[in-house]
N, C-alpha and C positions, 0 to 999 in steps of 0.2 A: 450417406450421412453428409449433409452440408453444414460445415462449421463456420460460424461467423466470428470474426476477430478484427481487431485493429490492424492496420497495415504496416506498423513499425517492425523493424527486424526482430525486436524482442518479442512482440506479440506473435509474430509468425513462428518464432522458435518455440514459444510456449504451446502454440497450437499443434506444432509438429510433435511435441512431447505427448500431447493428449491423443493425437492420431495414432502414434505408436502403441500407446496403452490400449486403445480400442481395437487395434488390429490383433493384439495378443489375445483379446477376448473373442473376436470374430475375425479369423484370418482372411476370409474372402470379402470383408466389408469394403465397399467402394467409398472413399472419402474425398469430398471436394471442399477446399478451403475458400471461403468467401471473405476477402479482406475489404475493410472499409476505412477510409481516411475520415475521421470524425472532425466535427467543428473544433474540438479542443486540440486535436493534432495540428490543425492549420494555424491556430491562434498563437501568436508569439508573446502576447501581453499577459497581464494578470488574469488568471482564470476566473477570479471572482467577478471581473467586469463582464465576462461572457455568460456567466451563470453557474460557474462552479465546475469541479472536476467530474461531476456526474455526466457531463457531456461526452466524456470518454466512452460511456456505455450506452447512452440514450439511443443513438441511431441504430446500434446493433440490437438493442432490446426491441425497437420498433420493427426491425426486419423479422425478428423471431415471432412477434405477435402477429404479423401479417402472413407468416408461413413461408417467407422467402428463404429462411434457413431452418435447420432442425435443432440446432443447439448453438450455444455461444460459450466462449472461454473468456472469463473476466479475471483481472487481478482484483481480489476482494477489497483491497485498500482503495480502489477507485470507485467502488460502489457506495453511493451516498448512504450515510447512516441515519440521516434525519428524515428520510422519506420511506414509505412502504415499498415493497417489491411491486414492479409494474404488473398491471392486471393480467392474470392468467399465467404468470411465469413463476418458476421455482428454481432454487438451487438444488439440483438432484444429487450433486456430489461436490465434495471439496477434496482435493488431492493432498497427500501428506505434505506438511509445511516444509518449505526450504529454509535455509539460514536467514533469520530475521535481521541480522545485524546491518547497521550502516557502516560504510567504510570511507576512508580518506584516499583520494587519488591526487597526484600532483603532476605538473607538466613534465614531459620527457627531460631527463637530466637534472631535475631538482633534487637537492640533498634532503629535503624535508621528509621526516618519517612520522610525525604526529602533529596534532594541533599545537602542542607545546613548543615545537620547533619554529612556528611562525612568529615573525617579529610583530610588535604592536603596529596596528594599522594595516596589516596584510589583508588581502581580499580572498574570501572563500565563497565559492559559487554553489548554489543548491536550488532545487525546485521547491522544496517543502518548507512551509512556515513552521512546521513542527521541528525540523532540523535547525532552522535559523534561530528559533527561540532557545533551543538547548545549547547551541554553539555560543550564543551571546550570554547565556546564563553562566557559562564556564569562562568565556573570554570576551567580556564586553568591549575590549579594545579592538576587536577585529571588525572588518567591514564585510558584511554578508550580503551578497547580491544574488538576484534571481537569474537562473539560466533555464531555458526551455529546450525542447527538442528531444529526439531519440537519443539513447545512451551514446551510441557511436558519434552522433553529431556533437553532443556535449563534450566528449573527449577531444574531438577535433578542435572545438573552440578553445578548450583548455590548453591544447598544445600550440595554439596560434595559427592553425592551418586554415581556419575559416572564421569569419565574423571578427568583431572587435572586442571580444571578451579579454580583459586583462586580469587574470586571477592567479593567485599563488597556490590554490588548492581547490578541490571540489569534493563534496560529499554525495555519495551515491548508495544505492542498495546493493548489498553483496549478491543477493539472489539474482538480480538482473545481470550482473557481470558474469555470474556462474553460468546462467542459461545461454549467454552469448560467447562463452569461452574466453573471457577477457579478465580473469582474476589476476593475471600477471601485473595489472596496473595498480593493484591494491598495495598501499604502503602501511596502512594502519586499520585495524578492525576495532570499532567502538564496542566495548562491552555494553550489554543492555542496561546495566546500572548507570552508564555514562550517557547513553543516547537511547532513550526508550523508543521502541519501534512504533510505527503507525498501527492503528487498529486494522487487523486483517493482513498485516505485512507478510509477504512471501507465500500467500495462499492463493492457489488457482481454483476458482469456483466454476463449475460446469452448470450452465443454465439451460433449461428447456421449457416447453409449454407444459403446464400442469396436466392437461388432458391427453398428452402424447405418451400413453402408457408404455409402448415399446421402447422409445428413446429413454424415458425416465428410468425404466427398469434396467436398461443397459448401463446408463451412467451411474446408477446407484451401486453397481458392482465395483466401481472405482472409488467409492467414497471411503475416506479415512475417518472413522468415528472420533478419534482423539482430536484431530484437527478441527472437525466440525464443532465439537463440544467447546474447545478453547475459543474458536472464532465467535461462537454464539455468545459467550460471556462478554467478549470485547465489544461486539456490536450492540448488545443490549445496553451496555454502559454508554456507548456513543449515542444511541438513539435517545436515551434518557437525558443526555446533556444537550441535545438539539444543536449540536455544533454544525457550523457551515464550513465550506471548503477553506475559508480563511482562518478558521479556528485552529490554533496550535494545540491539538489534542493527541495524546499518545496513550496506548493501552496494550498490554501484553499479558496473556494468560498462559500458564504452563501447568502441566500435570506432574505433581510430585511423585517420587518413587512409590509411595504408599497409595497412589491414586487420587490424592486430594488435590483439588484445583487451587491455583494461586493466581490472583489477578492484581496487577499494578496499573493504576491509571494516573495520568497527569494532565493538567490544563495550564497553559502558559499565556502570559501576555506576549505580544509579538517580539518584544526586546528581551524576553526571558527574565526580566527583573521581578515579576510577580508570578507565582505559580501555586497551584493546589496539587497535593499528592496523596494518594491512598493506596494501601496494599492490604488486601484482605484474602483470607483463605476460605475455601468452601467449608461449610459445617457438615453436619450429619447427612443432609440430603444431597450435598455436593451438586446441586442443580445449577447449571451455567447461567440460566436466566436470573435466578435469585442472586447469585454472586455478582453479576453485572449490575443489577439494580442496587445492591448494597454499596458497591464501589461508587456508582453514580451519586447515590445519596450522600456519601461521605464527601465527595468532591464538591457537591452543591453546598454542604454544610460549611465548607471552607471558601465559600463565595466564588465558586467556579462560574456561576451564572453571570456575576458582575464582570468577570474577566472576559467571558465570551461576548457578552453584550457590548463591551467596550471596544471590540474590534470591528472595524467596518466590514460589511459584507462585500 
């Protein structure tokens, strides 16, 4: 089994997790990891100028279509929601979702324990326009700057070991720090009510060719139906909004104890000063596609289209 992945330490750790799961199903399976440094990985500027975060997955999808690899491991949040799946490819499985929360990390030795501890004018670094909008909605007095690179590289920049980043704090995904064994850096975990996650946050999606029945059948044995259902609701909402990679869009679906789906969606202006918010529960059908469409329609009713169109691609 040749598994395509990005070449970052986090992507390789995620691929190892998948390889371990596959070996439990097929103990004598020979697995080859095929890492790729994508255009988006090499680019240090604004991803929108390059063509969007979809470039994190495009090169690997092309390898899969050509037959150079048998499957790919993608972070679902990196898969564009405004475009159809590449020809001939399917997500055969989604693994059980990890912790979706965003977290605050600070330079070594800093006494800061939350956003509230930061003085006016303090600098917070993050990669995501979604996080920037939500930080500024809460603390418009902060200076939020973009930082790129692998998680370890970003932390080195924060600690002043590399680059010229001068930041008082940084916001990262808890799931990534968990997969890298670096949760000791976390000083604060944002509740989802305070920092709504990205669509598809903390979900690993396993992709293969639609006509590769043996691989698809094997991967389907790893699928978590609950995660797949929740992610489907989020991505239907995102697809309906036609958001691009520079659109601060957040969405998070959960399953209530009684089995009812609950989906929250938000669309922000980049400075967080304007936003649309919808929270709808599944009705009798509890269909994720229907729920995603309803939340999308409610956000559009609140002028989400104008907010998105007002943000440069």
